[in-house]
OpenMM code with the backbone's topology and positions (N, CA, C; nanometers):
from openmm import Vec3, app, unit

residues = "MET ALA SER ALA ILE GLY MET VAL GLU ALA ARG ALA PHE THR ALA ALA ILE ALA ALA ALA ASP ALA MET LEU LYS ALA ALA GLN VAL THR LEU SER GLY PRO VAL LYS ARG VAL ASP PRO GLY LEU MET THR VAL THR VAL THR GLY GLY VAL SER ALA VAL ARG ALA ALA VAL ASP ALA GLY ALA GLN GLU ALA ALA ARG VAL GLY GLU LEU VAL SER ALA HIS VAL ILE ALA ARG PRO GLY ASP ASP ILE ASP GLY LEU LEU ARG".split()
positions = [
    Vec3(11.0405, 9.2257, 11.6534),
    Vec3(10.9678, 9.2672, 11.5348),
    Vec3(10.9814, 9.4180, 11.5184),
    Vec3(11.0074, 9.4583, 11.3958),
    Vec3(11.0178, 9.6001, 11.3642),
    Vec3(10.8797, 9.6645, 11.3711),
    Vec3(10.8768, 9.7968, 11.3725),
    Vec3(10.7480, 9.8642, 11.3827),
    Vec3(10.6758, 9.8744, 11.2490),
    Vec3(10.7438, 9.8394, 11.1372),
    Vec3(10.6785, 9.8410, 11.0061),
    Vec3(10.7492, 9.7460, 10.9105),
    Vec3(10.6728, 9.6968, 10.8137),
    Vec3(10.7241, 9.6136, 10.7056),
    Vec3(10.6851, 9.6814, 10.5757),
    Vec3(10.7790, 9.6889, 10.4826),
    Vec3(10.7506, 9.7459, 10.3515),
    Vec3(10.7877, 9.6484, 10.2428),
    Vec3(10.7040, 9.6386, 10.1406),
    Vec3(10.7275, 9.5457, 10.0309),
    Vec3(10.7112, 9.6152, 9.8971),
    Vec3(10.8022, 9.5838, 9.8058),
    Vec3(10.7927, 9.6303, 9.6677),
    Vec3(10.8010, 9.5066, 9.5803),
    Vec3(10.7046, 9.4914, 9.4927),
    Vec3(10.7017, 9.3772, 9.4016),
    Vec3(10.7205, 9.4298, 9.2593),
    Vec3(10.8162, 9.3695, 9.1895),
    Vec3(10.8485, 9.4146, 9.0545),
    Vec3(10.8593, 9.2957, 8.9609),
    Vec3(10.8318, 9.3212, 8.8343),
    Vec3(10.8506, 9.2192, 8.7326),
    Vec3(10.9902, 9.2406, 8.6762),
    Vec3(11.0767, 9.1427, 8.6916),
    Vec3(11.2161, 9.1414, 8.6446),
    Vec3(11.3111, 9.1550, 8.7629),
    Vec3(11.4099, 9.0702, 8.7609),
    Vec3(11.5103, 9.0674, 8.8678),
    Vec3(11.5848, 9.2003, 8.8764),
    Vec3(11.6186, 9.2580, 8.7634),
    Vec3(11.6922, 9.3845, 8.7611),
    Vec3(11.6132, 9.4955, 8.8298),
    Vec3(11.4855, 9.5030, 8.8042),
    Vec3(11.4015, 9.6046, 8.8676),
    Vec3(11.3944, 9.5832, 9.0179),
    Vec3(11.3893, 9.4567, 9.0619),
    Vec3(11.3842, 9.4276, 9.2051),
    Vec3(11.5144, 9.4664, 9.2742),
    Vec3(11.6273, 9.4375, 9.2126),
    Vec3(11.7564, 9.4748, 9.2713),
    Vec3(11.7720, 9.6263, 9.2744),
    Vec3(11.7299, 9.6932, 9.1690),
    Vec3(11.7362, 9.8401, 9.1670),
    Vec3(11.6455, 9.8986, 9.2759),
    Vec3(11.5286, 9.8385, 9.2955),
    Vec3(11.4375, 9.8839, 9.4010),
    Vec3(11.4996, 9.8627, 9.5384),
    Vec3(11.5598, 9.7462, 9.5610),
    Vec3(11.6245, 9.7184, 9.6896),
    Vec3(11.7351, 9.8185, 9.7176),
    Vec3(11.8155, 9.8483, 9.6171),
    Vec3(11.9232, 9.9457, 9.6324),
    Vec3(11.8674, 10.0830, 9.6703),
    Vec3(11.7645, 10.1259, 9.6002),
    Vec3(11.7032, 10.2563, 9.6296),
    Vec3(11.6426, 10.2591, 9.7689),
    Vec3(11.5797, 10.1496, 9.8100),
    Vec3(11.5169, 10.1429, 9.9416),
    Vec3(11.6200, 10.1554, 10.0529),
    Vec3(11.7310, 10.0836, 10.0376),
    Vec3(11.8340, 10.0857, 10.1418),
    Vec3(11.9082, 10.2184, 10.1476),
    Vec3(11.9168, 10.2882, 10.0355),
    Vec3(11.9830, 10.4184, 10.0322),
    Vec3(11.8916, 10.5312, 10.0792),
    Vec3(11.7612, 10.5114, 10.0680),
    Vec3(11.6659, 10.6190, 10.0979),
    Vec3(11.6416, 10.6392, 10.2467),
    Vec3(11.6556, 10.5334, 10.3264),
    Vec3(11.6191, 10.5436, 10.4684),
    Vec3(11.6904, 10.4364, 10.5493),
    Vec3(11.6849, 10.4521, 10.6808),
    Vec3(11.7450, 10.3550, 10.7719),
    Vec3(11.6508, 10.2361, 10.7882),
    Vec3(11.6572, 10.1441, 10.6927),
    Vec3(11.5771, 10.0232, 10.6964),
    Vec3(11.6693, 9.9026, 10.6816),
    Vec3(11.6168, 9.7852, 10.7129),
    Vec3(11.6925, 9.6609, 10.7030),
    Vec3(11.6258, 9.5709, 10.6008),
    Vec3(11.7056, 9.5162, 10.5109),
    Vec3(11.6540, 9.4201, 10.4146),
    Vec3(11.6156, 9.2939, 10.4906),
    Vec3(11.4941, 9.2486, 10.4717),
    Vec3(11.4444, 9.1322, 10.5450),
    Vec3(11.4548, 9.0088, 10.4575),
    Vec3(11.5662, 8.9393, 10.4682),
    Vec3(11.5870, 8.8186, 10.3893),
    Vec3(11.6243, 8.8519, 10.2462),
    Vec3(11.6362, 8.7491, 10.1635),
    Vec3(11.6729, 8.7715, 10.0241),
    Vec3(11.5548, 8.8239, 9.9427),
    Vec3(11.5845, 8.8732, 9.8239),
    Vec3(11.4781, 8.9094, 9.7302),
    Vec3(11.4077, 8.7791, 9.6952),
    Vec3(11.2766, 8.7764, 9.7122),
    Vec3(11.2014, 8.6518, 9.6935),
    Vec3(11.1417, 8.6434, 9.5526),
    Vec3(11.1582, 8.5285, 9.4906),
    Vec3(11.0987, 8.5038, 9.3596),
    Vec3(10.9590, 8.4473, 9.3813),
    Vec3(10.8589, 8.5190, 9.3377),
    Vec3(10.7200, 8.4756, 9.3528),
    Vec3(10.6820, 8.3854, 9.2356),
    Vec3(10.7119, 8.4283, 9.1174),
    Vec3(10.6915, 8.3564, 8.9918),
    Vec3(10.8138, 8.3850, 8.9063),
    Vec3(10.8307, 8.3146, 8.7967),
    Vec3(10.9410, 8.3526, 8.7080),
    Vec3(10.9264, 8.4998, 8.6665),
    Vec3(11.0237, 8.5781, 8.7027),
    Vec3(11.0221, 8.7195, 8.6671),
    Vec3(10.9492, 8.8097, 8.7642),
    Vec3(10.8851, 8.7563, 8.8661),
    Vec3(10.8127, 8.8390, 8.9631),
    Vec3(10.8848, 8.8290, 9.0969),
    Vec3(10.9409, 8.9401, 9.1438),
    Vec3(11.0250, 8.9426, 9.2625),
    Vec3(10.9684, 9.0386, 9.3670),
    Vec3(10.9885, 9.0026, 9.4941),
    Vec3(10.9448, 9.0877, 9.6047),
    Vec3(11.0634, 9.1217, 9.6933),
    Vec3(11.0773, 9.2502, 9.7241),
    Vec3(11.1800, 9.3008, 9.8152),
    Vec3(11.1082, 9.3450, 9.9417),
    Vec3(11.1568, 9.3011, 10.0577),
    Vec3(11.0933, 9.3347, 10.1844),
    Vec3(11.1941, 9.4014, 10.2763),
    Vec3(11.1538, 9.5124, 10.3381),
    Vec3(11.2384, 9.5825, 10.4346),
    Vec3(11.1605, 9.6022, 10.5640),
    Vec3(11.2334, 9.6205, 10.6729),
    Vec3(11.1726, 9.6484, 10.8024),
    Vec3(11.2401, 9.7691, 10.8647),
    Vec3(11.1710, 9.8314, 10.9584),
    Vec3(11.2250, 9.9466, 11.0285),
    Vec3(11.1123, 10.0300, 11.0858),
    Vec3(11.1440, 10.1530, 11.1177),
    Vec3(11.0428, 10.2460, 11.1677),
    Vec3(10.9427, 10.2805, 11.0589),
    Vec3(10.8238, 10.3193, 11.0996),
    Vec3(10.7155, 10.3439, 11.0039),
    Vec3(10.7534, 10.4494, 10.9010),
    Vec3(10.8032, 10.5632, 10.9422),
    Vec3(10.8349, 10.6698, 10.8463),
    Vec3(10.9524, 10.6305, 10.7570),
    Vec3(11.0502, 10.5592, 10.8112),
    Vec3(11.1641, 10.5146, 10.7306),
    Vec3(11.1195, 10.4123, 10.6266),
    Vec3(11.0343, 10.3203, 10.6662),
    Vec3(10.9857, 10.2184, 10.5731),
    Vec3(10.9010, 10.2833, 10.4641),
    Vec3(10.8180, 10.3782, 10.5007),
    Vec3(10.7358, 10.4479, 10.4002),
    Vec3(10.8244, 10.5192, 10.2984),
    Vec3(10.9283, 10.5882, 10.3461),
    Vec3(11.0202, 10.6573, 10.2547),
    Vec3(11.0940, 10.5577, 10.1660),
    Vec3(11.1361, 10.4464, 10.2242),
    Vec3(11.2074, 10.3448, 10.1477),
    Vec3(11.1182, 10.2826, 10.0408),
    Vec3(10.9956, 10.2505, 10.0747),
    Vec3(10.9035, 10.1900, 9.9784),
    Vec3(10.8713, 10.2878, 9.8657),
    Vec3(10.8524, 10.4136, 9.8987),
    Vec3(10.8274, 10.5140, 9.7943),
    Vec3(10.9454, 10.5213, 9.6969),
    Vec3(11.0673, 10.5230, 9.7506),
    Vec3(11.1866, 10.5287, 9.6653),
    Vec3(11.2020, 10.4009, 9.5834),
    Vec3(11.1786, 10.2865, 9.6465),
    Vec3(11.1902, 10.1593, 9.5763),
    Vec3(11.0865, 10.1436, 9.4666),
    Vec3(10.9647, 10.1860, 9.4933),
    Vec3(10.8580, 10.1776, 9.3932),
    Vec3(10.8897, 10.2658, 9.2726),
    Vec3(10.9393, 10.3838, 9.2995),
    Vec3(10.9748, 10.4751, 9.1903),
    Vec3(11.0870, 10.4161, 9.1047),
    Vec3(11.1862, 10.3579, 9.1687),
    Vec3(11.2984, 10.2999, 9.0956),
    Vec3(11.2563, 10.1745, 9.0184),
    Vec3(11.1730, 10.0904, 9.0771),
    Vec3(11.1245, 9.9710, 9.0066),
    Vec3(11.0459, 10.0101, 8.8816),
    Vec3(10.9647, 10.1132, 8.8932),
    Vec3(10.8876, 10.1604, 8.7779),
    Vec3(10.9785, 10.2193, 8.6706),
    Vec3(11.0873, 10.2832, 8.7116),
    Vec3(11.1806, 10.3428, 8.6162),
    Vec3(11.2595, 10.2366, 8.5409),
    Vec3(11.3029, 10.1327, 8.6124),
    Vec3(11.3898, 10.0303, 8.5534),
    Vec3(11.3096, 9.9220, 8.4821),
    Vec3(11.1968, 9.8845, 8.5380),
    Vec3(11.1172, 9.7750, 8.4820),
    Vec3(10.9702, 9.8006, 8.5014),
    Vec3(10.9016, 9.7047, 8.5614),
    Vec3(10.7584, 9.7164, 8.5846),
    Vec3(10.7274, 9.6989, 8.7324),
    Vec3(10.6716, 9.8023, 8.7935),
    Vec3(10.6260, 9.7947, 8.9324),
    Vec3(10.4924, 9.7226, 8.9348),
    Vec3(10.4818, 9.6179, 9.0166),
    Vec3(10.3570, 9.5439, 9.0296),
    Vec3(10.2778, 9.5977, 9.1483),
    Vec3(10.3433, 9.6125, 9.2641),
    Vec3(10.2755, 9.6680, 9.3804),
    Vec3(10.3774, 9.7141, 9.4843),
    Vec3(10.3317, 9.7986, 9.5725),
    Vec3(10.4126, 9.8467, 9.6849),
    Vec3(10.3187, 9.8658, 9.8028),
    Vec3(10.3651, 9.8228, 9.9221),
    Vec3(10.2752, 9.8298, 10.0374),
    Vec3(10.3558, 9.8414, 10.1666),
    Vec3(10.3026, 9.9157, 10.2620),
    Vec3(10.3613, 9.9292, 10.3950),
    Vec3(10.2608, 9.8786, 10.4973),
    Vec3(10.3090, 9.7952, 10.5887),
    Vec3(10.2260, 9.7482, 10.7000),
    Vec3(10.2864, 9.8055, 10.8277),
    Vec3(10.2156, 9.8969, 10.8904),
    Vec3(10.2609, 9.9542, 11.0173),
    Vec3(10.2153, 9.8631, 11.1313),
    Vec3(10.3028, 9.8434, 11.2276),
    Vec3(10.2750, 9.7609, 11.3451),
    Vec3(10.2197, 9.6225, 11.3090),
    Vec3(10.2956, 9.5426, 11.2343),
    Vec3(10.2478, 9.4088, 11.1983),
    Vec3(10.2382, 9.3190, 11.3208),
    Vec3(10.1537, 9.2182, 11.3115),
    Vec3(10.1394, 9.1208, 11.4196),
    Vec3(10.2689, 9.0434, 11.4410),
    Vec3(10.2885, 8.9899, 11.5607),
    Vec3(10.4103, 8.9195, 11.5946),
    Vec3(10.4360, 8.7959, 11.5075),
    Vec3(10.3330, 8.7290, 11.4641),
    Vec3(10.3486, 8.6070, 11.3858),
    Vec3(10.3912, 8.6337, 11.2414),
    Vec3(10.3825, 8.7552, 11.1956),
    Vec3(10.4222, 8.7898, 11.0594),
    Vec3(10.5721, 8.7690, 11.0397),
    Vec3(10.6497, 8.7856, 11.1439),
    Vec3(10.7949, 8.7733, 11.1334),
    Vec3(10.8376, 8.6389, 11.0743),
    Vec3(10.7685, 8.5335, 11.1059),
    Vec3(10.8011, 8.4018, 11.0514),
    Vec3(10.7799, 8.3903, 10.9016),
    Vec3(10.6914, 8.4695, 10.8467),
    Vec3(10.6656, 8.4665, 10.7030),
    Vec3(10.7765, 8.5334, 10.6223),
    Vec3(10.8548, 8.6172, 10.6855),
    Vec3(10.9544, 8.6945, 10.6133),
    Vec3(11.0865, 8.6218, 10.5971),
    Vec3(11.1057, 8.5127, 10.6640),
    Vec3(11.2362, 8.4421, 10.6599),
    Vec3(11.2328, 8.3241, 10.5681),
] * unit.nanometer
topology = app.Topology()
chain = topology.addChain("A")
for resn in residues:
    res = topology.addResidue(resn, chain)
    for name in ("N", "CA", "C"):
        topology.addAtom(name, app.Element.getBySymbol(name[0]), res)
């Protein structure tokens, strides 16, 4: 398990892909699984890595999602519990 999980939720697939791109370019983080469709048009991008890297990635992804489409939420969980890993796959 990584030391942090970061999530950016955006309305529109394009905004989610743009957020994922920005997140991966901003810091040394790993994309955790595919971009998940929560509802039609509501997508979540999840990354893992070190706490500071994930925070930087989420900040960049949130900014890009808001620029391209609609940012719904962004959140970082530092030191997640071991059982959380199963929810991300």
